[in-house]
N, C-alpha and C positions, 0 to 999 in steps of 0.2 A: 242630173247627171246623164250624159250622152253615152250610148252603148254603141259599139260598131258590130256590123254584121261580118263574120268572118268569110273569107273567100276560100272556097275549097277547090282543089285541083282533082278531077276525076281520073287523072292518070296514076294517082298515088292513093294509098290506103293505109289505115293504121291497124296494127295488130295489138295484142294484149300485153306484149312485152314492156317492161320498164325502160330499158334502152333500145336503141335501134328498132323502133317500133314503126318507122315508116318504110313501106315497100312501094316499089314501082312496078306498074303491070308491064309485062304479062304475068308476072309472078303473082299467083292468087293464093298462096299457101305459105304460112310462116312455120318452117321446120322446128323452131325453137319453142313455140308456145301452142302450135297446132290450129291457130286461127285461121279462117277462110275468108278471103276478101268480101264475098257477097254479104257476110254477116256483120261487116264493120264499115264505118263511114270513110269518105275520102278525107284526105289529109289537108290541114290548113296550109295555105300558100305560105305563110310567114313561117311556119314549122319546117316545112320543106327548105326554105331559104337558110334558116339557122342550122339545120342538118348539113346541107351541103357546104356552107361557109366553114363549119367545124371540121368537115371532112378535107376540104382544101387546106386548112390550116394544119391538119394532122400530116397530110401527104407532103406538105412543104417542109414541115420539121423532119420527117422521115427521110426525104431526098437530100436535105442538107446534111443529115447525119452519115448517109451513104457517101456522098461526095466528099466529106472530111475524112472518112475512113479510106476511101480510094486514094485521096491526097497524101494521106499519112502513111499508108501501108502498100499501096499499089493496088492493081485489080487482082482479086482473089483467083488463083489457079493460073496465074501468068507468071 
């Protein structure tokens, strides 16, 4: 069985949180779990890609909902 060596991105690091555990530098502290960057490894490149793909999908869904609301009700406050 072949194993791959994961690629790390030193511009990102993982904290102890179950969700949203990837942080980008220069943020060196997680306010949720209290982790400090120097005590934790860099993030795996494929996990960073998955996180950002998920965030892009969420942003797309949210922007479509907002656009639908504007189309149906108009711009709030106008």
